[in-house]
N, C-alpha and C positions, 0 to 999 in steps of 0.2 A: 876783580871786582864783579860782583854779580850784576848781570844785565837785567833790564826791565823785562818782565814776561810780556810777550806780545801775543795777542789773540789773532791767529791768522785770519779768522773770519772777518775781523775788522778791516783787513787790508783789501778785501774783495769789494767790488762795486755793489754786490748784493749778497750778503752772507747766506750760506746754506743753513737750513735748519739742522739741528743735531741728528734728528732721526733720518734725514735723507742725504747726509753728507757723502757716504760711501755706498755705492750700489752693491748689494749683497747678491750672491748667486744661489742662495737657498731660499726656500719659501719662508716668509717671515710673518710675524704678527702685524696687525695694522699699524701704520706709521703715518707721518705727515710729510708732505713735500710741497714746495711752492708750485702753483699751478703751471707756471711757464717751464718748470723742470719736467713736466709730463707731456710728451708729444702725443698728438692724436694718432690713432691706429691707421696707418696708410692702407691697410687691407680691409677696412670696414666698408661694406657696400651700402650701409644705411645712408640715405640722403638727409643729413642733418639740417641743411638749409631749408628743406621742405617741411621740417618737423619743428618749426619755430614755436608754435603754440605750446607744444608739450615741453619744450626746453624752457620756455618762459615760466610755465607752471612749476617745473622743478626748481628753477632759480628762485621763485617766490618762496617755495618751501625751504630752500637753503637759507634765505634771508631770515625766515621765521624760526626754523627748527635746527638749522645747521645741516650738515651732510649726514644722512642716516645710514648710508651703506658705502663702504670703501670701493674704489676702483681697483681692479686687478691690473697689475703692470708687470713688465719685465725690464731688467736692466738694459741700458743702451747696448752694452757689449754683447749681451745674450741675443738681442734682436738683430744686431748687425752681423752676427755670425751666420745667420740663416737668410737675411735679406739685405746684403750689402748694397744693393741697387737703390735702397730707400734712405740712404744716409742723408741726402740733401733734404728729403721730406721731413725728417725728424730734427734737423738742425743740431744744436748742441745740448738738447734735452738729456737729462740723466736717466729718464725712464720713458718707456713707450707703453701707452695704454692698450690693454688687451680687451677688457670689457669696461663698460661704463662711459661710453662715448658721449652720451647725452648729459651725464653728470658732470663731465669735464667741461662741456660746452656751457652748461648752466652755471657752473662756478665762475667761468669767465664773464658770462652775462651779468651775474650778480656781483661782480667785482670782488669775489672772495679771493684772498691772497694765497690760501693754501687748499690742498686737496688731500683727503684721507685716501691712502693707498694700501694695498697688500701686495707684496712681491711674490710672483709665481713664475720663476724662471723656467720651471719644467714645461710651461706652455710654449717656450721657445726652443724645445729640444729639436724640433724639425719644422720645416715649412708647413708640412701637412698638419702637424699638431697645432700650429698657430692659426692657420686658416680655419680648421675645424672648430677650434675654441671660439673664434670670432663669429663664425656662422651659427654655432649652437646657441650662443648667448642671445643672439638676435631672434632666432627661430623659436627658442623655448620660452623666453621671458615675456616678450611682447611681439606679436606677429609683425613682420615687415609687410609691405604691400607685395603682391605676387611677383612683380618684376624685380624688386629688390631681393626677394627670396631667390629668384631664378639666377640673378647675378652672383649671389653668395654661393649657390650650389655650383654654378659654372666654375668659379674660382677654385672651389674645393676639388672638383673633378680634375681640373688641370694639375693640381698638386698631387692628388692621389693616383692619377693615371687612368682610372676607370670609374664609371658610374657606380659599379658594384662596391668598390672600395669606399667611395664617398658616402654611399648609403650606409655602410657599416659604421663609418665614423659618426654619422648623425643619428644612428639607430632608426633609420627609415628604410623603406623598401626600395629596391632598384627602380620599380615602376614609379614611385613618387619622384625620385630624382629625374627620371626620363621626362615625366610630365612637366616638371619645373623647367627643364632645359628647353622643352618644346615651346614654352612661352616666349623665348627669345627669338623664335622664328616668326613671330606674329608681326604684322604691319605696325609701324610706330603709332598710328592712330588708334589701333586696337589696344596696344600696350598702355596708352594714355588713359583710355576708358577703364581698363582694369585697375590701374593705379589709383584712379579717383574713386573707385568703388561703384561707378555707374554701370558697370558690366560684370555680371557674376562669372566667376571662374568656370562654372559648369558649362557656360555657353560657348566656350572656346576650346574645349579639350581636344577636338580633332581639327580645329581650324588651321593648324600649322601644316596640314597635309596639302593645302591649297596654295597656289602661287600668291605672293604677297599682294599683287594688284587685284586679285579676285576675292580676297578675304572679306573686304567690306561689303561687297555685293552679296555674298553668301550670308553674312551676318545680318544684313538688312532683311533678307528673305526670311530668315529664321525668326526675327524679332517682330515681323508684321503681326498685328497692326500697332503694337505698342513698343516702339523702339525706346531704349534707355535714353535719358536726357543727354543731349549733345550728339547723339549718333546721326540724327537726320541731317544736321548741318555738315557733319564730317562726310557723310555719303554724298551730299550735293557737291561738295568741293572736290571729292576724289573719285567719284564714280561717273561713268558716262551716263547721259540721260537715256532712259528706256521708255518706250511707249507703254501706256497703260494697257493691260490685257483686256480683251473684250469680255472674257468670262472670269469670275473670281477664281483665284487659285485655291484648290482644295486644301484644307488645313488638316494636319495630323492631329490626333487626339493628344492631350497633354502627356499621357503615359507613353505613347509611341515616340513623341518628341524627346522625352526624357531618356528613354532607352537608347535612342539613336545618339544623343549627346554623350551618354556614358560609354559608348563603344559598340553597342548592338549585340554583343555576344556575352554569355555568362561570365567568362574569364575576365573580359575587359570591364564589365560592369562591376565585378567583385574588386578588381584593382582600383577602379575609380572610387568606389565606396570606402575602400580601406584608407584612402588618403584624407577622407572627410569625416569619418566616424570613429568613435572610440572603440576599443576592443569589446567593451561591455555592450555597446549598442550593436556591434556587428554580431555578437553571439545571440543577442535578443532577436535580431532580425532573422538570423539563420534558423533559430528555433521556431519562430513564427511562420516562416515559409515552409518549414518541414511539417508543421501541424496542418497548414493549409493544404499541402500536397497530400498528406495522409487522409484528410477529410474528403478531398476530391476523389482519391482512389476508392475510398469506401463507398461514396455515393455512386460512382460509376459501376462498381461491382454489384451494388444492390439493385441497380436499375437494369442490368443486363440479364 
């Protein structure tokens, strides 16, 4: 006697969607998975809790327009092959998010039952490949704050073994990687000012060379008489009181101060500019300086 056909998904507490039932190990076209089937990326250094306003904005867009871009994920098995120590963090999820952490958080906030995903198990070929993909997405699509960047770079250096290898993975210079790592040597109060945007990155490029307990004092001296908001209170709490000098401290010109902050020598200045300017702007600057140098040489030759 023929038995009644049973749909196995009906026996489960929460049926899997057809597109997401069996994790595939090859890259696939976009598909749909239940949100709770996609675990957050344990290696993501972005502070999602501090990014609530942006996540709320994405959630509102999802409520109105749906999800416009899928999240890249890898199958659970692929991820655990390279990061078995994170099994508890991902729970029983069938997928692990590689990119799109804020989209996943926004879907949860908007009470969306599903998430559009695309499976890219090649990103789980190695620990190095996973960490570099996670860092690259954050660095390239929307800038992290400098300390989040530094933490992402630090994690990649640990997996790659050297700063040079990490730089190659990110298509950045070794000097850029070193500068980001140096930010993690700054005093916590200085890091907080950097993260909030109250303190420009250019003002702390060489501050890591000082002892932690002397960095705020040096920063206060550099910022006189216009400290960034919040710095005065921090200095009062963390720096010993100093008697006011009888004579005003001579101030450097703006140009001299900028040269000092950039490293003071042509090679260090060039490395610093390379991290902040596009290749097109660098070429334009080099051509402009060359023309100035040529004009100066011509003037000196004509006057001698």
